[in-house]
N, C-alpha and C positions, 0 to 999 in steps of 0.2 A: 877137210872138208873146207869147200870153198864157201867164202862170205857172201851173203847178199850184198847187193850195191847199197853204198851208202853205210854200211855196218862197222862199227868200231870193235877191234879185238882188244880186250883186256888182258896185259902181260904182267899183272901183279897178283899178290896173293887172293886167293878166294877165301875171302873171310868180310863179314860185315865190319862197318868201321864207323865210331862215333866222330862226326864230321860236320857239325851243324853250321848251316850258310848263315850269315849276318839278320838278323832280324831290325829292321828299319824302324817299326814301330807296332804296336800291340792294342786291339780294341776287344775289351772284356764284354762278352754278349750275353752271359747267363753263369748261374752259380747254383746247382741244384744240391740235394743230400748227398750224392755221391760222385756225379759229373760236373764238370764246367765245359764253356764252350767260348774259345776266343778267336777271333781273326788276326793273323799274323802277316805284316808285309815283308816280304821275304827276298834279300837282295841276291841275285844270280848273277851278278857283274853286269850281264849285258841287259837285265831287266828286272824290274820289282814287281813281285806278284803277290796277289793275296791268298792265303792259305787258311782254311777253317780248321780248328783242330780241338777234338773233343779230349778233355783232360780228364785223365783217370788215374786213381791212386795205385793202379796195379793190383795182381792178385795171385794166389798161389793153388795148385791143385795137387790132390794127392793119388796115385794109381796105386791102389793097395791090392797086393796078391795074397792069398791064402796058401797054405801048404800043398794044395791041390792044384796050384797054378790058376785059380779064377779069379776074375778082376771083380772087386766091388763097385756097383755103379747104382745110382739114386735116381727115382725118377721124379722131375721137379718141372713145375709150370714156369715157363718164362714168356711174360706178357709181351715184350717187343715183337716177337714172332707167333703169339697166340697157340703155343703149343707146349707139350709135355715132353719134355727131353731127357734121355738118359746121359748121365755124366758122373765122372768121380767126385768124391767131396771137393770141395774148393770154396775160397773166402776171399775176401778183399783185404789187402794190405793196409788196414785202416787204424793199425795202433803205430803210432810214430815212434821210429828207432827201434821196433822190434824185429828180431832176426826172423826172415821169412821162414825158416824151419820151423820155429815155435810155432808159428802163425798156421802152418802145415799141420802140426801136431794137434792143434786146437781143433781145427776144422775137422779132423778124421775122427776125434772125439766128439765133437758135439753134433756132426752130420750123420756119422756113420757108427758109432758107439764103439770103437775099436782104439786099441792102443798098440802101437809096432814096436818090435825091438830094434829093427835095422831100418835104417833110413839113407837115401842117396840121392842126389840130384839126377833127374831123369834127363830132362831137356828143358829150354825157356825159349820162349819166343813172342813177337809183338803180335797181338791178338789181329788189329787192323790198321797196320801202319800208314796207310793211305789217308787216314783222317783221325785216328787217334793214338795217343801216346800210351795205352796199356800195356804193360810188360807182364807175362806170367810165367812163373816158374814152377814145374811139376817134379813132383818128387816120388821116387819108388817107395812104396813101405812094405816091409816082409817080417815075419815073424809075429803075425797078429794075435792078439787075445780079446776077446769081449770085456767091455768096462760098462759102466752105466751111462747111457746116453744121456749128455747134457743137453736137453731139448731148449734150444733158446729160440726157436723160430715161429713166425706169425704169418700168416697169409699164404704167399708161395711156398713155406717153408713150414707150415704148420704140418703138412703129411707129405712125407717123401718116402715111399716105400724103396726098400734095397733090393738087388737081385745079385746073386754070385754067377758069373758068366765065364766059362774057361776062355782062356786068352786067345786061342785060335778059332773060338766061335766069334768072339768079340771082333776081332780082325775082319772076319767075313761080314759081320753086322755093318761095320765101318764101310767096307768096300762095296757093298750092296746098297749104300744110302740109307740103312734103316737107323744108323745112328750119324747124327749130323753135329751134335755140340763140338765146338773146336777143341775143349779141354780133354774130351773122351776121345776124338779123333787123333789128337797129337800124341796123347798120352798111350793109347792102346798101340798104335803102330810103332811108337820109341820102344815101349817095354817087347813087343813081338821082335823088333829089329835086335834087342840086346839079347832076350832069352830064348827065343823059339829057333830051332834048327833052320838052316838056310840052305838053298839049292847050289851055292856056292859061286854064284854069277857074280 
């Protein structure tokens, strides 16, 4: 296909690459309970620009599937968007040095009340790389068995009812815009790509 006028064609490998531009200086703007905000002066060679960055410790999520192929989702209030969102169990990577898998196992127990026999990394992504450094790793958990839910939440986490949704129905909910939480959207579609039959396209 012909390229648009002024477009560049990349001839290297198609993969994300860590290659930070030099930061000339940084101004710390804010430090809260979870996030921080800084302004970096970034050198792009031909110019130095200012970029605001929200600092985030990162997070994990758990796409838990039962033996009937249903996804565990929790209904939780999210104040920044003023909405109750359906999402998988998830939590911050806020324990220094902790293996993200251990964090995910704890979150599944605390928020969902389940223990899983089988774990594998499903997918990872940056939540909003244009303005924040949050990195999220999603795990697929199977071989579930109920355990005593370790209820540790308050406020938004005081009441988080759960639902079991067949994976194919969860895909439809995502594609119709009925589910918009990014952890749910990415996790459901990634699990569907891995586990559901495809058209062969």
